[in-house]
C-alpha positions in Angstrom: 0.0 0.0 0.0 1.0 3.6 -0.5 1.3 5.9 2.5 1.4 9.7 1.7 2.2 12.4 4.2 4.6 15.4 4.3 5.4 14.6 8.0 8.4 12.2 7.9 7.9 11.2 11.5 4.3 10.1 10.8 5.5 8.1 7.8 8.0 6.2 9.9 5.5 5.5 12.6 2.8 4.5 10.2 5.1 2.1 8.3 6.1 0.5 11.6 2.5 0.1 12.9 1.0 -1.0 9.6 3.7 -3.6 8.8 4.0 -5.1 12.3 1.3 -7.8 11.6 2.8 -8.8 8.3 -0.4 -8.1 6.5 0.8 -4.9 4.7 3.8 -3.8 2.8 4.0 0.0 3.0 5.7 2.4 0.6 6.0 5.8 2.3 6.2 9.0 0.2 6.3 12.7 1.3 4.1 14.3 -1.3 1.2 13.6 -3.7 3.3 14.4 -6.7 5.8 11.7 -5.7 2.9 9.3 -5.1 1.7 9.9 -8.6 5.1 9.0 -9.9 5.2 5.8 -7.8 1.8 4.8 -9.2 3.1 4.9 -12.7 5.7 2.2 -11.8 4.0 0.1 -9.2 0.6 -1.5 -8.3 -0.9 -0.7 -4.9 -3.9 -2.3 -3.3 -4.7 0.8 -1.3 -3.7 4.4 -0.7 -3.7 6.3 2.6 -3.1 10.0 2.2 -2.8 13.0 4.5 -5.0 16.0 3.6 -2.9 19.0 4.4 0.2 18.9 2.2 2.1 21.5 0.2 1.5 21.9 -3.6 -1.1 19.2 -3.8 -3.4 18.4 -0.9 -5.1 15.1 -0.3 -8.4 16.1 -2.0 -6.6 17.3 -5.1 -4.6 14.1 -5.1 -7.8 12.0 -4.9 -9.4 14.0 -7.7 -6.4 13.6 -9.9 -6.5 9.8 -9.4 -10.2 9.6 -10.2 -9.8 11.7 -13.3 -7.3 9.2 -14.5 -9.7 6.4 -13.9 -8.1 4.9 -10.8 -10.2 2.6 -8.7 -7.6 2.0 -6.0 -9.3 2.3 -2.5 -8.3 5.7 -1.1 -8.4 6.6 2.6 -7.7 10.1 3.8 -6.2 11.3 7.1 -7.7 14.5 8.4 -7.0 16.7 11.4 -9.8 17.2 14.0 -12.3 19.9 13.1 -12.0 19.1 9.4 -15.4 17.4 8.9 -15.9 19.3 5.6 -12.7 17.7 4.2 -14.0 14.3 5.1 -17.3 14.9 3.4 -15.6 16.3 0.3 -13.3 13.2 0.2 -16.2 10.8 0.4 -18.1 12.7 -2.2 -15.1 12.4 -4.5 -14.8 8.6 -4.1 -12.7 8.1 -1.0 -13.5 4.7 0.7 -13.0 6.0 4.3 -11.6 8.9 6.2 -9.8 8.9 9.6 -9.2 11.8 11.9 -5.8 12.2 13.3 -5.2 12.9 17.0 -6.3 9.8 18.8 -4.0 7.3 20.6 -1.4 6.2 18.1 -1.9 2.5 18.5 -5.7 2.8 18.4 -5.4 5.1 15.4 -3.4 2.7 13.3 -5.5 -0.3 14.4 -8.5 1.5 13.1 -6.6 2.4 9.9 -5.7 -1.3 9.4 -9.3 -2.2 9.7 -10.3 0.4 7.1 -7.7 -0.7 4.7 -8.7 -4.4 5.0 -12.4 -3.5 4.5 -11.7 -1.3 1.5 -9.5 -3.9 -0.2 -12.0 -6.7 0.5 -14.9 -4.6 -0.9 -13.0 -3.9 -4.1 -12.0 -7.5 -4.5 -15.7 -8.6 -4.0 -16.8 -6.0 -6.7 -14.2 -7.3 -9.1 -15.3 -10.9 -8.6 -18.9 -9.9 -9.1 -18.0 -8.2 -12.3 -16.0 -11.2 -13.6 -18.9 -13.5 -12.7 -21.4 -11.3 -14.6 -19.0 -11.2 -17.6 -18.7 -15.0 -17.6 -22.4 -15.4 -17.3 -23.1 -13.0 -20.1 -20.5 -14.7 -22.3 -22.1 -18.1 -21.8 -25.6 -16.8 -22.4 -24.7 -14.7 -25.5 -23.2 -17.8 -27.2 -26.3 -20.0 -26.6 -28.4 -20.8 -29.7 -31.5 -21.0 -27.6 -33.7 -17.9 -27.1 -32.9 -16.5 -23.7 -34.5 -13.4 -22.2 -35.1 -11.9 -18.8 -38.1 -9.7 -18.0 -39.8 -8.1 -15.0 -43.2 -9.2 -13.7 -44.9 -6.6 -15.9 -43.2 -8.3 -18.9 -40.7 -5.5 -19.5 -37.5 -6.8 -21.1 -34.3 -6.3 -19.1 -32.0 -8.6 -21.1 -32.1 -10.7 -24.3 -29.3 -12.8 -25.9 -28.3 -12.5 -29.5 -30.3 -15.6 -30.6 -33.4 -14.0 -29.1 -33.0 -10.6 -30.8 -31.9 -12.2 -34.1 -35.0 -14.5 -34.1 -37.3 -11.5 -33.8 -35.2 -9.3 -36.1 -34.7 -6.7 -33.4 -31.7 -4.8 -31.9 -31.0 -5.2 -28.2 -31.1 -1.4 -27.6 -34.6 -1.3 -29.2 -35.8 -4.2 -27.1 -34.6 -3.0 -23.7 -37.4 -1.5 -21.7 -40.2 -2.8 -24.0 -43.0 -5.1 -22.9 -43.1 -8.7 -23.9 -46.1 -9.9 -25.9 -45.7 -13.2 -27.6 -48.1 -14.6 -30.2 -47.9 -17.8 -32.2 -48.8 -18.2 -35.9 -49.3 -21.5 -37.7 -47.8 -21.6 -41.2 -48.4 -24.4 -43.8 -45.5 -25.1 -46.2 -46.6 -24.9 -49.8 -44.1 -27.6 -50.8 -44.4 -30.3 -48.1 -47.8 -29.4 -46.6 -46.3 -29.5 -43.2 -47.5 -27.2 -40.5 -45.1 -25.2 -38.3 -45.6 -22.8 -35.5 -43.7 -19.5 -35.5 -43.5 -17.0 -32.6 -44.2 -13.4 -33.2 -43.1 -10.7 -30.8 -45.1 -7.6 -30.4 -43.3 -4.9 -28.4 -44.9 -2.0 -26.6 
């Protein structure tokens, strides 16, 4: 994980407390600009950043990361009396915020817990996304007609075979109501009777 603070003493203490259990490996850096350089070269599971730093503060750092598409869990350290900073951080995508000033051991124990929660949440979100992608890939390649709709018969998903059968595009189908009808057709050559489904969308 990346620990960002312009106070070198806090960086040293933070590294010691966070690494003592063996669960974290900490890279300490003294500015947001240096942190951005590190992020170009290394992968991190989480970022913990101070708010009040020269040149680029913690909120500006967070906004820069989000503008670049970063989804690394971000936790911000704030001094007491800076609730507005905490709210701005959360509104800009921070996972948690933690106020400085409490007992050092308790403070870093709480920080460890926040980091673990943030990393676990991101991992769960990534697994869910992968599961949905696998499911969609399987469903899309099926030759059977597959669709999902709400109790009021509004379409929310249809696979390619379904849309191809009814000669519709997925974007046109989404949000429309399902109304299936059958039509019997007699072949002029063989005389055989077949049943075809017709889809009327509303």
